[in-house]
N, C-alpha and C positions, 0 to 999 in steps of 0.2 A: 558546604557553601550555603550562605544565607539565601533566603528566597529572593528571587529577582522579580521585582514588580512588573507585571505585564501591562499596567495602565499606561497608555500613551505609546506603547510599542506598535510598530507597523509590521504586520505579519502576512506574508504571501503564502497562501494555501493552494497548492495544486490538487486536483481531484476534489475540489471543494463543493461539488454539486450535490453529493450524496454521502450517506454513511458516516464513517468516522470523521472525514474531513468536514462535512457540513455540521455535524453535531458539535465537534470541537470548536469550529469557527464561531458558532453562536455563543458558546460559553466564554471563549476568549474575548469576544466583543462585550459580553455582559460584565467582564472584569476590566473593561476600559481599553482594550486593545483596538487598534484600527486594522481590521482584517481586509484582505483583498482575496477574492475568490477567483480561481482560474480552472477552467474545465472545458472539455469538448462539448459536453451536454449543456447547451445554453438554456434550454427550456427548464431543466431541473435546477440549474444554477440560479436562474431568475426566481424560481419559487423559493429556493433556500434563502436568497438574498432578501426577499420580502419579509422573511421571518426574523431577520437580524436588525437590531437597532444600535446605532444608526445604520441605514442601508449601505452595505459595502460596495466598493467598486467591483465589477465583474469583468473578467477577461476571457474571451474565447481562446483556448490554448490547446494545441497538440504538442505534448511534451517531447515527442520524437523529433520535432523540428527545432534545430539549434537556434536559428535566427528568431523564431517565434518566442523561445524562452528568453532570449536577450531582450527582445522588444517588450515582453511582459514586465521584466524588471525595470526597463526604462519608463514604462507607463506608471509603475508604482512610484518611482522617483519623481516623475513629473507631477503626480497628484499629491504625494505626501512628503517628498523631499528627503526621504530616508527609507532604509529597510533594515529592521532589527532581527527578524527571524525569517529564514527561508525554509519552508516545509515542503519537501518533495513527497507528496502523499498520493499522487495519481498512480493508479494500478488497476490491472485487470487480472482475471483468473481464467485459465484454461485447464481442462482435465482430460484424462484418458491415458491408457498405456502408451509409453513412448513410441512403440512400433506402430500404433494405430491412430494416434492423435493427428489432426490436420497440421501439415507443415506451416500453413499460414497462421494458424492459431498459436503454435509454438513460437514462431518468429515474432508475431505481434506482442506476445507476452514479454519476450526478452526486450523488444524495442521500447515498450511502455515502461515496464517495471524497472529495468536496469539502465538502459541507455537514457530513458526519460529522466530518471533520477540524476544521472550524471549531468545531463543537459541543464537541469534545474539548478543543481548545486553550483556548477561552473558559472552559470549566468548570475546567480545571486551572490557569489562569494565576494566580489569587489565591494559591493554596497554594504554587505553584512560586516565585512572587515572594518569599514569606516566606523561602524557603531560598536565594534568589539562584541558582536552579537552571537547568534546561535543558528546553526543549521541542523535540520532534522530530516530523517527519511523514514517512511513507514516500511519497515521490514515485516517480520511475522514470527510467530512461533515456528513456522516452516523454515526459518533460517537454519535451524538446527534439529528439527524433527521432520523427517522426510518421508511422507506417506506415499504408497503406491498410487499411481494415477495422477500425481501432481508434480511430475518431474520438472516441467517448465516453470511452474510457480515457485517450487522449492529452490531451483537453481538461481532464479532471479533474486529471491529474498536472501539466500546465502551470499549472493554476489554483492548486493547493496550493503550488507553488514560488513563484508570484507573491505569494500570500497571506503566505507566510513571509518573503519579502523585505521586505514592508511591516512585518510584525509585528516582525521583528528590530530595525528602527530604532526602533519605538515603545517597545520594552521594554528597550533597552540601558541606559538610565539607572537601571533597577531592578536591574541586575546579572544579568539573565536573558539567556541565549544561546539562539538558535534555529537548528536544523539541519534541512536537507532531505536525505533519503536517496534515492540514485539507483541502484538495481540494474539490471543488464541481465536477460536471461532467467535465472532461478534455478530449480534443480530442486525445485520445490514442486508441490503439488496443482494450483494455478492454471494453471501452465504445462503440466503433464502432461495435464490434462483437455483443454486445447485441442489438444495434439499428438495425443492418442489418439482424439478423437471428432469433430473439426471439420476437414473436408478443406480448406475455404477458409482456415482458420488455418494448416494445414500448408503450403499453397501460398504464403501470405504469408511464412512463415519461410524457405522455399526461395529467395524472391526477394531476400533481404537479403544484403548483402556481409559477408564476414568482417571483424572478429570480431563483428559485430552479430547474426549468425545463431546463434551457439553458445549452448548452455545450460551454465551454470556451477554448480558444486556449492554446496549450501546452506552448507556450512562456510566457504566463501570469503566469502559475504555476512555471516555471523555474525561472523567475525573482523573484517571491515572496520567493521561497525556498532559493535561493542564498542569498538574503537580510536577510532572517531569520538565515541562518548559520553565516553570518557576524556579526549579532547582538546577536548570541547565544540565540535566543528567546525561550521561553518556549512553545509558541504556534504560529504556522505559518499557516495563513489562506489564501486561494486563491479561488476566487478573494476576494475583500475587504468585500463584503456583508456577507461573512461567519463570520467575526468578530461580526457583529450585530446579526447574527443567534446564535452564541455562547452565547452572553450576554442575548438573549431572549429565550434560550433553553427551559425553562419551558413551554413556549407558544406552542412549536412545538409538544407537546403531548396532547394538548387540543382537545376536540371534534370539536371546531370551525375550527382549522387548519386542522384536519384530514378529514373533511366532504367530500371533493372531492375524496379523496383516498378511503374512505369507500364506496362511491357510485360506484367507479370503480372496487372495489375488486371482486364482483361476475363475472364480465366480465374477469378480470385478471385470475381468477380460470378457467373459461371455456376455455380461450385461451391456458392456460397451459395444461389442460387436452387434448386438441387437439394435442398439441406438444408432449405430452407423447405418444399418439397413433401413431404419425408419427415417432418419433425418439427414443423412450424409455426414461427411467428415467434419465440416465446420459446425453443423448443427449439433452433433454429438459432443464436440470438443469444447463448446462454449455455450453460454446463455444466448438467447435471441438478441439481447442488447449488445453483447460483445460481437456476435456474428454480424450485426449491422455495421459495427466499426470495421470489421474485416472487409466488408463489401465496399465501404466508403473510402477506406485508407489501405487499399490493396498494395502490398509490397511488390516491387518489380521482381519478376522471375519466380513468383509463387502463384500457383493456380489452385 
């Protein structure tokens, strides 16, 4: 497919305050797109918006709220009159062995990463269909490479990939394309927070084979995603080795590939148990930034 010019396109970016969303939004705007940032972190989002020219509209948004997602799309339409690309990028990470991770952290990860993506796509679809546009969701290499201690995150990323595979077929006759984005470890707050504060996460990273262990620069992901949007690609991988990992995905769940991680698993559990004793279940399962979300947006029935 020939490159689809992004100049003049209206693009809604959830999770636009930080990381991949913020960096890519700036590059999309540089190429002439009219970006709209949506995020719960209004302070970080305002800082990001100030660095983008022209300054984009910002929307405070909890993607777990169906009505709020619908209202966000209505705001885009009221300001710009159209929506060409809806990008469900909002996501959080929680970690720890399944038996030990905080139930509130596991549940919030599912609510934001999977249900939040559904809410965003559902709200954006009518407007995007009018433009015969493009829907995208940030999945991950974790969609098909499932590491110990990341069961909630991996489950949600595998889930959004499957959801988009179904959606892509459902909307093809409308002229709408659907893409999933599969980054490896990218140098963002999400990855740095785990590396800096969670010893069990550090041990997990050490157990991975190259090139799965390495952290890649944000600019690499931004470049790959923008190119993927221009090509309306069904799968955007960053960096390039993720393409090969996708094609070889059955091998990633073999005993031979998992050997180093299985050997590291008992130590990962011990380190996590020590973190539980130091910081409690939520503190051990998430970064302080995500733990604040859990305190502010506490699901009913979870303590």
